[in-house]
NUVOMI-865789 format. One line per 4 residues: their letters; for each residue x, y, z of C-alpha. Coordinates in steps of 0.5 Angstrom, whole numbers, plus 500, padded with zeros to 3 digits. Layout:
N
a = X Y Z | ...
This chain:
108
mtas = 500 500 500 | 503 507 498 | 503 512 503 | 499 518 503
plaq = 501 525 500 | 502 528 507 | 506 522 509 | 510 523 502
vkdr = 511 530 503 | 514 529 510 | 518 524 509 | 521 527 502
fgsk = 521 534 504 | 519 535 511 | 514 540 510 | 509 543 505
ddlv = 513 549 505 | 519 546 503 | 516 542 498 | 513 549 495
kavr = 520 552 495 | 523 546 492 | 517 546 486 | 519 554 486
dlag = 526 553 485 | 525 548 479 | 520 552 476 | 524 557 473
ddlw = 523 561 466 | 526 556 462 | 521 550 465 | 515 554 467
ldkv = 509 557 464 | 506 562 470 | 499 560 470 | 498 560 478
nedk = 493 564 481 | 497 570 484 | 492 571 490 | 492 563 492
gler = 499 561 490 | 502 554 490 | 501 554 498 | 494 552 496
vsna = 495 547 491 | 494 540 494 | 500 535 496 | 499 530 491
kllh = 499 535 485 | 505 539 488 | 509 532 489 | 507 530 481
lhev = 509 537 479 | 516 536 483 | 517 529 479 | 515 532 472
ltav = 519 538 473 | 525 534 476 | 524 529 470 | 524 534 465
kdef = 530 538 467 | 534 532 468 | 533 529 461 | 532 536 457
gtra = 533 542 461 | 528 546 458 | 521 546 455 | 524 548 448
klid = 528 542 448 | 522 538 450 | 518 541 445 | 524 540 440
aicd = 524 532 442 | 516 532 441 | 517 535 434 | 522 530 432
vekr = 519 524 435 | 513 525 431 | 516 528 425 | 513 534 425
kdpg = 516 540 422 | 510 545 421 | 511 552 425 | 503 552 427
yrer = 504 545 431 | 510 548 435 | 506 554 436 | 501 550 439
lery = 505 546 443 | 509 552 446 | 502 554 450 | 502 547 453
pvpr = 504 547 461 | 510 542 462 | 506 536 465 | 502 536 459
lwdh = 508 536 454 | 511 531 458 | 505 526 458 | 505 528 450
yras = 512 526 449 | 512 520 453 | 506 517 449 | 509 519 443
kkra = 515 516 444 | 511 509 446 | 507 510 439 | 514 511 435
């Protein structure tokens, strides 16, 4: 049985504030589209979502480094060169791009 999101946060980060800080450190301009509500911020996001976001951002940063390189990898895997497709991908957040890349890689 897996641990609850709260237990995972306490084991891996110590507190939710430390997890939020870790996500903010990973979410620089090269990886992050800022779509967070400014009034609420990341502090109000659930532990499960924050853990998932941290895992995705870590994986993308380790494998690609930036969103642009991830988008390039998606275009290469799908053999798409048209600028309209790339422009549409640039509007997607990193978790959606990561899922799209993994699915495209599986299909190829």
